[in-house]
N, C-alpha and C positions, 0 to 999 in steps of 0.2 A: 853621714852624707849631707851635703848642703841642702838648705831649704830651697824650694822652687815655687814659682808662681802657681796659682790655682786655676788660672783661666783654661789651660789645656785639660786639666782634670775635669772641670765642669763641662767643657765642650765635648770631650770624648764620652763622658757618662751620658749626657743628653742624647748624643748620636746613637749610642748602643740601645738606650731605652726606646728611642723612636723606631729603630729597626726591629726590636722585639715586638712592639705593638703592631707594626706593619706585617710581620710574618704571621702573627696570630690572626689578624683579620683576613689574610689571604687564605687561611684554612677554611673560611666560610665559603664553600664551593657553591656556585649558583646551580640550583636544581634544574634538571631538564624537564621535570614534571611540572606543568603550570597549574596543577590543582592545589587546593589548600593542604591536602594530605602530603603532597610532595614537599611543601614548605614546612609543615609541622615535623617532618622527619629530621629536619635540621635543628630541632629544639635542643637536644643534648649538646651538640657542638656549639650552638649559640650561647647556651647557659654557661658552658665552660669558658667561652671567650669573655663573657661579661664578668665572671668571677675573676679571671686572670687579669683583665683590664683594670678592675678596681684595685686588686692587690698591687699590681705594678705601679699604678698611679699613686697609691698611698706611699709606696716605697720611694717613688721619684720625688714626691712633695717633701717627704721627710729628709731625703738625701739633699734636696735643694736647700732646705733650711739649715741642715747640718754643715754643708760645705760653705754656706754663707758665713759661718762663724770662724772659718779657717782663714788666716791671713796668708800663710805660706805653707805649702805642702812639702813634707819630707818624703823620703823614699818609702818608709813604712806605710804612710798614708796612701801613697800611690798603689802599692801592692795589695793592701787591704781593700782598696777600692776595686782593683782588678779582680780580687777574690769574690767580691759581691757581684760584679758584672758577670763572672763565670756562671754563678748559680742562676742569676736572672736570665742568662742566655738559654738555659734549659727549659724555661717556662713555656715557650711555644711548643716544644716537643711534648711535654707532659700534658699540656692543655689539649692538643690534638689527640693524643693517646687516650685521654679520659673521655673526650667528647665522642670520638669515633666508636668507642666500645661501650657507650651508653652508661657511663659512670660505674663500670665494673670494679670490683674490689681492688684488684692489683693496680690498675691505672690510678685509682683514687689514692691508694697507699703511696705509690711513687710520687704523685703530685704533692701529697702532704709532706713527704720527705724533702723534695726540692724546695718547697716553701719554708720548711724548717731550717734548712741550711742557708737559704737566702736571708732569713731573719737573723740567724747566728752571725753570718758574714756582715750584715749591717751593724749588728751590735758591737762586733769587734772593731769595726771602723769608727763607730761612735765613741767607744771607750778610748781609742787612741787619740782622737781629736779632743776628747774631754780632758786629757792630761794637760793640754796646753791652755785650757780655759779655767784652770783651778783658781786663778786670781779673781775671776769675775763671779761674784756670789749668785747673780741671777742665772747665769749659764750653769753653774754648779748645781743649783737647785733643779733646773730642767733636766740635767743628766741623771740626777738621783731619781726623779720620777720616771725617767725612761728605763731605768734598770728594771723596775717592776713591770711596766707595760710590755717591754720587749720580752721579758721572761715568760709572761703569761701568754703572749702571742706564740712564742716558740713552743710552749707546752701544748697548746691547742693544735698546732700543726703536727707536732710529733705524735700526739694521741690519735690523730686521724688514721695513721697507718695501721696500728693494731685493731682499731675499731672497725676499719673496713674489712680486715681479714676475719674478725670475729663475726661480723654481719654475714659474710659469705659462708662461714661454717654453720651458722644458724639456718641460713637459707637452704644449704645442702641437706642438713638434717631434716628440715621441714619437708623438702621434696621427697626424701626417702620415706618419711612417715606417711606422706600423702599417697605415694606409690604403693606402699604396703597396705594402706587402708583400702585403696581401689582394688587391689588384688584379692583382698579378703572378701570384699563384696561380690566379686565375680566368681569366687570359688564355690563349688557345691558342697554343702555340709555333709559330713559322713552319714548322718541319719537320712538325709535326702537320697544319697547314693544307695543306701541299703534298701529304701523303699521304691527305687526307680525300677521301671520294667526291665526284666532280664531278656534282652533281645536275643542273646546267644545262649539261652537256657536249654536244658536237655529237651524240654517239652516244646521248644520252638515258639513259645509265647510267654509274655509276662504274666505276673499274678494279677 
C-alpha cells in the first residue's frame, strides 16, 4: 500500500483523545447535596478521573513525539493507530465503572486490563514506526530504551488484575473470620448453659 501523509493521522488521533477526556470529565456529576459530605462522596469518581487523565495525557504526549518521527504513514501504521484508539476509547467506561463502584476489585481488574492492552497497542505502533527509523542512530537508541519501559508498564497494568482479585479474596476471608469471631463471642458456652436456671425443670424453679 502506498505511503500517505501523516496530517490526518495526527488530526484524527488528537480528536479522539479530546473526546475521551471530555467524556471522562462529564462523568463527574454535580451533586445535588450542597454539603461537604455530598462533595466528598464524589472522591472515588474524581480520583478515577485524575488517574485516567494522567494516563491518557502521558499516552498522548508519547504518541505526539512518536508520530513526529513519521514522515509518511502507510496502511499498517494507520490500522495500528486505530487499534490503539480502540483501547483508549474504552478508558471512559472503565474509569466510570471503577469510580462508581468505589474501586471494587472487578472494576479495578477490568481497568488494569484495558490499560494493559492500550500499552500493548502503543508498543505495536511504536515498533512499526521504529522499523523506518533504523538508519537514525539516535531514534534507534530511543526505541531500544522504550522496549524496556513499555514492557515494565505493561507488566504493572497486567499485574493489577490478579492483585485486585487476590485482595478481594483476602477481604472476603477476613469478613468470614470476623463474622465467625463475633458469633463465637455471642454464643453461650456449654458450661454456662449447664449451670443456667432450669426454667422448665420438673420442680418449676432453677437450682
